[in-house]
C-alpha positions as CSV (number, residue, x, y, z in Angstrom):
1,M,-8.4,-50.5,17.9
2,S,-9.4,-47.1,16.4
3,M,-6.6,-45.1,14.8
4,Q,-6.0,-41.7,15.9
5,S,-6.2,-38.9,13.2
6,P,-2.9,-37.0,12.5
7,P,-2.7,-33.7,14.3
8,L,-3.9,-30.7,12.2
9,P,-1.2,-28.4,10.8
10,P,-0.6,-25.5,13.1
11,V,-1.3,-22.1,11.6
12,L,-0.9,-18.6,13.0
13,V,-2.9,-15.7,12.0
14,T,-1.2,-12.5,13.4
15,R,-4.2,-10.1,13.2
16,R,-8.0,-10.1,13.3
17,L,-9.3,-10.6,9.7
18,A,-12.3,-9.4,7.9
19,P,-15.7,-11.2,8.7
20,G,-16.0,-14.7,7.4
21,V,-12.4,-15.3,6.4
22,I,-10.8,-17.3,9.1
23,G,-13.5,-19.9,9.1
24,R,-12.0,-21.5,5.9
25,L,-8.9,-22.3,7.8
26,T,-10.3,-23.7,11.0
27,G,-11.8,-26.8,9.7
28,H,-8.6,-28.2,8.3
29,H,-5.9,-26.7,10.5
30,A,-5.1,-25.9,14.1
31,V,-5.4,-22.0,13.9
32,T,-4.3,-19.6,16.5
33,C,-5.4,-16.1,15.8
34,H,-4.2,-12.9,17.5
35,D,-7.7,-11.6,17.8
36,S,-6.9,-7.9,17.8
37,D,-6.6,-4.9,15.4
38,L,-3.1,-4.3,16.9
39,A,-0.1,-5.9,15.8
40,M,1.4,-8.6,18.0
41,P,4.3,-7.4,20.1
42,R,7.6,-8.7,18.8
43,P,8.4,-11.1,21.8
44,E,4.9,-12.5,21.6
45,L,5.2,-12.9,17.8
46,L,8.4,-14.8,18.1
47,A,7.0,-17.1,20.8
48,A,3.7,-17.7,18.8
49,V,5.4,-18.7,15.4
50,R,7.4,-21.6,17.0
51,G,6.4,-24.8,15.3
52,R,3.9,-23.3,12.8
53,R,3.5,-24.7,9.3
54,A,2.0,-21.4,8.1
55,V,1.8,-17.9,9.3
56,L,-0.6,-15.3,7.8
57,T,1.2,-12.0,8.3
58,T,0.5,-8.2,7.8
59,L,2.9,-5.5,6.9
60,D,3.6,-4.7,10.6
61,D,5.1,-8.3,11.1
62,R,8.8,-8.3,10.3
63,V,9.8,-11.6,8.8
64,D,13.5,-11.9,9.0
65,A,16.1,-14.4,10.1
66,E,15.2,-14.2,13.7
67,F,11.5,-14.7,12.9
68,L,12.3,-17.7,10.7
69,D,14.7,-19.3,13.2
70,A,12.0,-18.9,16.0
71,A,9.5,-20.7,13.7
72,G,11.7,-23.6,13.0
73,P,12.2,-25.8,10.0
74,G,8.6,-26.9,9.8
75,L,7.5,-23.5,8.4
76,R,6.2,-23.8,4.9
77,I,4.7,-20.5,3.9
78,V,4.4,-16.9,5.0
79,A,1.2,-15.5,3.5
80,N,1.3,-11.7,3.6
81,H,-2.0,-9.9,3.8
82,A,-0.8,-7.1,1.4
83,V,0.4,-6.6,-2.1
84,G,3.6,-5.2,-0.7
85,H,6.2,-7.4,1.0
86,H,8.9,-5.0,2.2
87,N,8.4,-6.5,5.8
88,I,9.7,-9.9,4.5
89,D,13.4,-10.8,4.0
90,L,12.7,-12.9,0.9
91,A,16.4,-14.1,0.6
92,A,16.2,-15.4,4.1
93,C,13.0,-17.2,3.4
94,A,14.4,-18.7,0.1
95,E,17.5,-19.9,2.1
96,R,15.2,-21.9,4.4
97,G,12.8,-23.1,1.8
98,V,9.9,-21.0,3.0
99,L,7.5,-19.9,0.3
100,V,6.1,-16.4,0.4
101,S,2.8,-15.1,-1.0
102,N,1.0,-11.7,-1.3
103,T,-2.4,-10.5,-2.3
104,P,-2.3,-8.8,-5.7
105,G,-5.1,-7.8,-7.9
106,V,-8.0,-8.0,-5.4
107,L,-7.4,-4.5,-4.0
108,T,-6.7,-2.7,-7.3
109,D,-10.0,-0.9,-7.7
110,A,-10.5,0.1,-4.1
111,T,-7.0,1.6,-3.9
112,A,-7.5,3.4,-7.3
113,D,-10.6,4.8,-5.9
114,M,-8.9,6.0,-2.8
115,A,-6.2,7.7,-4.9
116,W,-8.9,9.6,-6.6
117,A,-10.7,10.4,-3.4
118,L,-7.5,11.9,-2.0
119,L,-6.7,13.7,-5.3
120,L,-10.2,15.3,-5.3
121,A,-9.9,16.2,-1.6
122,A,-6.4,17.8,-2.1
123,T,-7.2,19.8,-5.2
124,R,-10.7,21.1,-4.0
125,R,-9.3,21.7,-0.3
126,L,-12.1,19.6,1.2
127,G,-10.0,18.8,4.4
128,E,-9.6,22.6,5.0
129,G,-13.2,23.3,4.3
130,E,-14.5,20.5,6.8
131,R,-12.1,21.5,9.4
132,L,-13.4,25.1,9.2
133,L,-16.9,24.0,9.6
134,R,-16.2,21.7,12.5
135,S,-14.2,24.4,14.3
136,G,-17.2,26.7,14.6
137,R,-15.3,29.6,13.4
138,P,-17.4,32.2,11.5
139,W,-17.3,32.0,7.7
140,V,-19.0,33.5,4.7
141,W,-18.9,32.7,1.0
142,A,-16.7,34.9,-1.0
143,P,-15.4,34.9,-4.6
144,N,-11.9,34.0,-3.5
145,F,-13.0,31.6,-0.6
146,L,-10.9,28.3,-0.6
147,L,-10.2,28.3,-4.3
148,G,-9.0,25.0,-5.5
149,M,-7.7,23.4,-8.8
150,E,-9.7,22.1,-11.6
151,L,-8.6,18.8,-13.2
152,A,-10.0,18.8,-16.7
153,G,-7.0,19.3,-19.0
154,T,-4.5,19.0,-16.3
155,P,-1.5,16.8,-16.9
156,L,-1.5,13.7,-14.6
157,G,1.6,11.7,-14.0
158,I,1.7,8.2,-12.6
159,L,4.8,6.8,-10.9
160,G,4.4,3.1,-11.0
161,M,2.2,1.8,-13.8
162,G,1.2,-1.7,-12.3
163,R,-2.3,-2.8,-11.7
164,I,-3.1,0.2,-9.5
165,G,-1.4,2.7,-11.6
166,Q,-3.4,1.5,-14.6
167,A,-6.6,1.6,-12.8
168,V,-5.8,5.3,-11.8
169,A,-5.2,6.0,-15.5
170,R,-8.4,4.5,-16.5
171,R,-10.3,6.8,-14.2
172,A,-8.6,9.8,-15.4
173,R,-10.5,9.5,-18.8
174,A,-13.6,10.8,-16.9
175,F,-11.6,14.0,-16.0
176,D,-10.3,14.6,-19.5
177,M,-6.8,14.6,-18.2
178,P,-3.7,13.8,-20.4
179,V,-1.9,11.0,-18.6
180,A,1.8,10.0,-18.6
181,Y,3.7,7.5,-16.5
182,H,7.1,6.3,-15.5
183,N,7.9,2.6,-15.0
184,R,11.2,0.8,-15.3
185,G,10.2,0.1,-19.0
186,E,7.5,1.1,-21.5
187,L,4.4,-1.0,-21.2
188,P,2.7,-2.6,-24.3
189,P,0.0,-0.3,-25.5
190,E,-2.8,-2.6,-24.4
191,Q,-1.6,-2.0,-20.8
192,A,-0.8,1.6,-20.9
193,E,-4.4,2.8,-20.9
194,G,-3.6,5.5,-23.4
195,A,-0.8,6.9,-21.2
196,A,2.5,8.0,-22.6
197,W,5.8,6.6,-21.0
198,K,8.3,9.3,-19.9
199,S,11.6,9.2,-18.1
200,L,11.3,10.1,-14.4
201,D,12.8,13.6,-15.0
202,D,10.4,14.3,-17.8
203,L,7.5,12.9,-15.9
204,L,8.2,15.1,-13.0
205,A,8.7,18.2,-15.1
206,T,5.4,17.9,-16.8
207,S,3.0,16.5,-14.2
208,T,0.8,19.1,-12.5
209,V,-0.7,16.2,-10.6
210,L,1.5,13.2,-9.6
211,V,0.2,10.0,-8.1
212,V,2.6,7.6,-6.6
213,T,1.7,3.9,-6.8
214,C,5.0,2.1,-7.4
215,P,6.0,-0.4,-4.7
216,L,8.5,0.3,-2.0
217,S,11.9,-1.3,-2.5
218,A,15.5,-0.5,-2.1
219,A,15.6,1.3,-5.3
220,T,12.4,3.4,-4.7
221,R,12.9,4.3,-1.0
222,H,12.9,8.1,-1.0
223,L,12.9,8.2,-4.7
224,L,11.0,11.4,-4.4
225,D,13.3,13.4,-2.2
226,A,13.7,17.2,-2.0
227,R,15.6,17.4,-5.2
228,R,13.1,15.3,-7.2
229,L,10.0,17.2,-5.7
230,A,11.6,20.4,-6.7
231,Q,11.4,19.2,-10.4
232,L,7.6,19.3,-10.4
233,P,5.9,22.3,-11.8
234,H,5.3,25.2,-9.3
235,G,1.9,24.5,-7.7
236,A,1.7,20.8,-8.4
237,V,-0.2,18.3,-6.2
238,V,1.4,14.9,-5.0
239,V,-0.8,12.0,-4.0
240,S,1.2,9.2,-2.4
241,M,-0.2,5.7,-2.0
242,T,3.0,4.0,-1.0
243,A,4.9,4.6,2.3
244,G,8.5,5.4,1.9
245,V,8.7,6.4,-1.7
246,V,8.1,10.1,-1.0
247,D,10.4,11.7,1.6
248,E,7.7,12.9,4.1
249,E,9.8,15.7,5.5
250,A,10.7,16.9,2.0
251,L,7.1,16.8,1.1
252,A,6.1,18.9,4.2
253,A,8.8,21.4,3.4
254,A,7.6,21.7,-0.3
255,L,4.1,22.5,1.0
256,E,5.5,25.0,3.7
257,S,7.3,26.9,0.9
258,G,4.4,27.0,-1.4
259,A,6.1,25.0,-4.1
260,L,3.3,22.4,-3.9
261,F,-0.3,23.5,-4.1
262,A,-1.4,20.4,-2.0
263,A,-0.6,16.8,-1.2
264,A,-2.3,13.7,0.0
265,V,-0.8,10.8,1.7
266,D,-2.5,7.4,2.5
267,N,0.1,5.5,4.5
268,F,3.3,6.6,6.3
269,E,6.8,5.5,6.7
270,Q,6.8,5.1,10.5
271,E,3.0,4.1,10.7
272,P,1.0,4.8,12.8
273,A,3.1,7.8,13.5
274,V,2.7,10.7,11.2
275,P,5.5,13.5,10.9
276,S,4.5,16.6,12.9
277,A,5.7,18.6,9.9
278,L,2.9,17.1,7.7
279,L,0.3,17.4,10.5
280,A,1.1,21.1,10.6
281,Q,0.2,21.6,6.8
282,E,-3.2,22.8,6.0
283,R,-2.8,21.7,2.4
284,A,-2.0,18.1,3.4
285,V,-4.8,15.5,3.2
286,L,-3.8,12.7,5.4
287,A,-5.6,9.3,5.6
288,P,-4.9,6.3,8.0
289,H,-3.9,3.7,5.4
290,L,-7.4,3.3,3.9
291,G,-6.5,2.4,0.3
292,S,-7.9,-1.1,0.5
293,A,-10.4,-0.5,3.3
294,T,-13.6,-1.8,1.9
295,V,-15.4,-4.8,3.3
296,R,-15.3,-6.6,-0.2
297,T,-11.6,-6.0,-0.7
298,R,-10.4,-6.9,2.8
299,Q,-12.4,-10.0,2.6
300,A,-10.9,-10.8,-0.8
301,M,-7.4,-10.0,0.5
302,G,-7.9,-12.3,3.5
303,G,-9.4,-15.0,1.3
304,L,-6.5,-15.0,-1.0
305,A,-4.0,-15.2,1.8
306,V,-6.0,-18.2,3.1
307,D,-6.1,-19.7,-0.4
308,N,-2.2,-19.6,-0.5
309,I,-1.9,-21.3,2.9
310,L,-4.4,-24.1,1.9
311,A,-2.6,-24.6,-1.4
312,V,0.8,-24.9,0.1
313,L,-0.2,-27.1,3.1
314,A,-2.1,-29.4,0.7
315,G,1.3,-29.9,-1.1
316,G,0.9,-27.5,-3.9
317,E,2.3,-24.0,-4.9
318,P,1.1,-20.6,-3.7
319,V,-1.6,-19.0,-5.8
320,T,0.2,-15.7,-5.8
321,P,3.8,-16.4,-5.0
322,V,6.4,-13.7,-4.3
323,K,9.8,-14.6,-5.8
324,P,13.1,-13.5,-4.2
325,Q,14.2,-11.7,-7.5
326,S,11.1,-9.5,-7.4
327,V,12.8,-7.3,-4.9
328,K,15.7,-6.2,-7.1
329,P,15.6,-2.8,-8.7
């Protein structure tokens, strides 16, 4: 009598992934994929996680006690398709013995490139120029036409000197910009990329250009509020790569008043909604969360999330685990 093979461990993927990624899961696991670019509606998500051994999530999927209770005691890992993990209640996962992973490292260069793309677009007023041309309105070149800001010699501040912040600092060498940064602590020289550590107040007071790359946490939410934005030099430029760290309404108000020369934002606190106050600002360059949006990077992110699932369901540890204490300020 032939013996039946044990059932394949059930895995849920909550979003359509980059080409070629999901195939590595399907041969060894019973995979259900929400084959859409849109997030699963909450009731559908809670029904779909029931009985799963692993779930590959995105930042739009809230993983909390309700989610974990719906999944049941068999859930072993939540593999987040992102570096950030503010959508996940790490304490609730730890209480239930559910491991959590993220995708650090593989999106560093793409995100740093995007920060510089936004910075150049903001300082040289490229968005305004393109909108003018597409509008069909008459225009002529003039000595004072759409004057921007030069970067050579301009002080650059980086708020959050992790992998992405360090990559932003490396790219600043090509623009001959003096670089300073603020982290919770000073980095060893070999990691600081020649940048000088400053207190947050000093960094803000001396940064004509500020790039925000620190992760969102309870300690950093709206860290750059109206009071802190007012500490920047008059005519400064702010580039935000992390939703929720910069108060978006305060940023719009600083642009409206002329305190800031320009700003650029890559993702938003209530995404996909964008505050109308920001949409109204000509000097705001707004991107729909494109920091890691290259084929190579999204394939690497999906592949790393899959690696974490395969490792855990084979009895091992996540390749890139997120520990509960990492959310503490």
